[in-house]
C-alpha positions in Angstrom: 0.0 0.0 0.0 1.4 3.4 -1.0 0.9 5.7 2.0 1.5 8.9 0.0 -1.5 8.9 -2.4 -2.1 12.6 -2.5 -5.4 12.1 -0.7 -7.1 15.0 0.9 -7.1 14.2 4.6 -9.6 17.0 5.3 -12.2 15.6 2.9 -11.8 12.1 4.2 -9.2 9.4 4.5 -8.5 6.1 6.2 -5.0 6.0 7.8 -3.2 3.0 9.2 -1.1 3.9 12.2 1.3 1.9 14.4 0.1 2.8 17.9 3.0 3.4 20.3 3.1 1.8 23.7 1.5 3.6 26.7 -0.6 5.7 24.3 -4.4 5.2 24.4 -6.2 4.9 21.1 -7.9 8.3 21.9 -4.4 9.8 22.5 -3.6 8.9 18.9 -6.9 10.3 17.6 -6.4 13.6 19.5 -2.8 13.9 18.2 -3.9 13.5 14.6 -7.0 15.7 15.1 -4.7 18.5 16.5 -2.3 18.2 13.6 -5.2 18.4 11.1 -6.7 21.5 12.8 -7.3 24.5 10.6 -8.8 27.9 11.4 -12.6 27.9 11.3 -12.7 24.3 10.1 -14.1 21.4 12.0 -13.1 17.9 11.2 -14.3 14.5 12.4 -11.5 12.0 13.4 -12.1 8.6 14.9 -10.6 5.2 15.3 -12.0 1.7 14.4 -11.1 -0.5 17.3 -9.5 0.3 20.6 -6.1 -1.0 21.6 -5.2 -1.1 25.3 -2.5 1.5 26.4 0.2 -1.1 26.8 -0.6 -2.7 23.5 1.0 -1.6 20.2 0.3 -2.1 16.6 -2.3 -1.5 14.0 -4.9 1.2 14.6 -7.3 2.4 11.8 -7.9 6.1 11.9 -10.7 7.7 9.8 -11.1 11.4 9.0 -13.9 13.4 7.5 -16.4 11.5 5.5 -14.5 8.2 6.0 -15.7 8.2 9.7 -18.9 6.7 8.3 -16.9 3.5 7.6 -15.9 3.0 11.3 -18.8 0.7 12.2 -18.0 -1.6 9.3 -14.3 -1.6 10.0 -14.9 -2.4 13.7 -16.6 -5.7 12.6 -13.5 -7.1 10.9 -11.5 -9.9 12.4 -8.1 -9.3 14.0 -4.6 -10.9 14.3 -2.4 -10.3 17.3 1.0 -11.6 18.5 2.1 -11.3 22.1 3.4 -13.0 25.2 1.4 -14.7 27.9 3.2 -14.8 31.3 2.3 -18.1 33.1 2.5 -18.6 36.9 0.9 -15.3 37.9 -2.2 -13.2 37.7 -3.0 -9.5 37.8 -6.3 -7.7 38.4 -6.2 -6.1 34.9 -5.1 -9.4 33.3 -2.1 -7.6 31.8 1.1 -5.8 33.1 -0.7 -2.6 33.9 -1.4 -3.7 37.5 0.8 -5.6 40.0 0.8 -9.3 40.4 -1.8 -10.4 42.9 -1.2 -14.2 42.9 1.6 -16.6 41.9 1.6 -20.3 40.9 4.0 -23.1 40.5 4.7 -23.8 36.8 7.2 -26.6 37.1 4.7 -29.3 36.1 3.5 -27.5 32.9 5.0 -29.1 29.7 5.2 -27.8 26.2 2.7 -30.4 25.2 0.3 -29.1 27.8 0.6 -25.5 26.4 0.2 -26.6 22.8 -2.9 -28.6 23.6 -4.3 -25.8 25.7 -4.0 -23.4 22.8 -5.8 -25.9 20.4 -8.7 -26.2 22.9 -9.5 -22.5 22.5 -10.1 -22.6 18.7 -13.7 -22.1 17.8 -16.8 -20.2 19.0 -17.0 -19.7 22.7 -18.2 -17.4 25.5 -15.7 -14.9 27.0 -15.9 -12.6 30.0 -14.2 -9.2 29.4 -11.8 -7.9 32.0 -13.2 -5.8 34.8 -10.4 -3.3 33.8 -11.9 -2.6 30.3 -13.8 0.1 28.5 -17.1 -1.9 28.5 -19.9 0.3 29.9 -21.9 -0.7 32.9 -24.8 1.6 33.7 -23.2 4.3 31.6 -19.8 4.1 33.3 -16.6 2.5 32.0 -15.9 -0.7 33.8 -12.2 0.2 34.4 -13.2 3.3 36.3 -15.4 1.3 38.7 -12.7 -1.4 39.1 -10.1 1.3 39.9 -12.4 2.6 42.6 -12.5 -0.8 44.2 -16.1 -1.5 43.2 -17.1 -5.1 42.4 -17.7 -5.2 38.6 -19.9 -8.0 37.1 -19.0 -8.5 33.5 -21.4 -10.2 31.1 -20.3 -13.0 28.8 -20.0 -12.3 25.1 -19.7 -14.7 22.2 -16.4 -14.6 20.3 -14.5 -16.9 18.0 -10.8 -17.9 17.7 -10.0 -19.0 14.1 -6.4 -19.9 14.9 -4.2 -19.9 18.0 -0.5 -20.7 17.4 2.2 -21.1 20.0 5.3 -19.6 18.5 7.8 -20.1 21.3 7.9 -21.3 24.8 10.5 -20.0 27.3 8.6 -20.4 30.6 7.2 -18.4 32.2 6.8 -16.7 28.8 4.6 -18.2 26.0 4.9 -16.4 22.7 1.7 -16.7 20.5 -0.2 -15.5 17.5 -4.0 -15.5 17.5 -6.6 -14.8 14.8 -9.9 -13.9 16.3 -13.3 -12.3 15.8 -14.3 -8.7 16.8 -14.9 -8.2 20.5 -12.2 -10.7 21.6 -10.2 -9.6 24.7 -6.7 -11.0 24.5 -6.2 -10.2 28.1 -9.1 -12.4 29.0 -7.7 -15.1 26.7 -4.4 -14.9 28.6 -6.1 -15.2 32.0 -8.3 -18.1 30.8 -5.3 -19.8 29.3 -3.7 -19.9 32.7 -6.8 -21.1 34.3 -7.3 -23.9 31.8 -3.8 -25.1 32.7 -4.9 -25.1 36.4 -2.5 -22.2 36.9 -2.3 -18.4 36.4 -1.6 -16.2 33.4 -1.6 -12.6 32.4 -0.9 -10.8 29.1 2.7 -9.5 29.2 2.9 -7.9 25.7 0.5 -7.5 22.8 0.9 -6.2 19.2 -2.0 -6.1 16.6 -0.7 -7.0 13.2 -3.8 -7.2 11.0 -7.4 -5.9 10.9 -9.3 -7.8 8.1 -7.0 -7.4 5.0 -5.2 -4.3 6.5 -1.7 -5.1 7.6 0.6 -3.4 10.1 3.5 -3.4 7.5 1.5 -0.7 5.6 1.1 1.5 8.7 2.5 4.9 9.4 4.7 5.6 12.4 2.9 8.3 14.3 5.6 10.9 14.1 6.0 10.2 10.3 2.3 10.7 9.8 2.3 14.0 11.7 5.1 15.3 9.5 3.2 14.2 6.4 0.1 16.1 7.7 2.1 19.2 8.2 3.5 18.9 4.7 -0.1 18.5 3.3 -1.2 21.6 5.1 1.4 23.6 3.2 0.6 22.0 -0.2 -3.2 21.9 -0.1 -4.1 24.8 2.1 -1.2 27.2 1.9 -1.4 27.0 5.7 1.6 29.2 6.6 0.2 32.3 4.9 -3.2 32.1 6.8 
């Protein structure tokens, strides 16, 4: 995919961005929206599928009239790679919160791990993490969880099309997963540990595909901001306004 197509970002465009670690998806949207800002012109900017702050990888950003495509894009399947850390759990199911329980992993074999991964393939019900953006009575679940409130999350139907174990160096299990929309990989990591009669949390995560869109075609964020600034000069003679 040629990233420099001469498209008018202010009329509408779909941009593939490699989200940096510790940035929220909304941080990326706001950064791009600010860069696109023009005097007396309002522009819609949105993303098609949230990534957790600690996750990196493919984020689809839509501007202008392309924001109408967001709902359809959100329904596409996803591919991720990452690391599950066995032998421990955290309240958030990832490395954002401290370990709250540890387990002995000496009896877990590579065969156990491979068979466990295979057992997850197919349709299933999954419970999202309490530390997630799911709304409960109009409030984000993670806000309630951080306040120490008990959060009851409802099951949702998801599907794993493929779940590959790439490398095992316990306590780390490197994996790649192809899944339906709405799948929480943090919950998958937690459930993976439980299915091994152990504990697990998501150590790292990177989204590599959304439908047919591939991370290899994505902008680095600073590169995209520089491109936007160049387009301001070329298309709007921005400096003389």
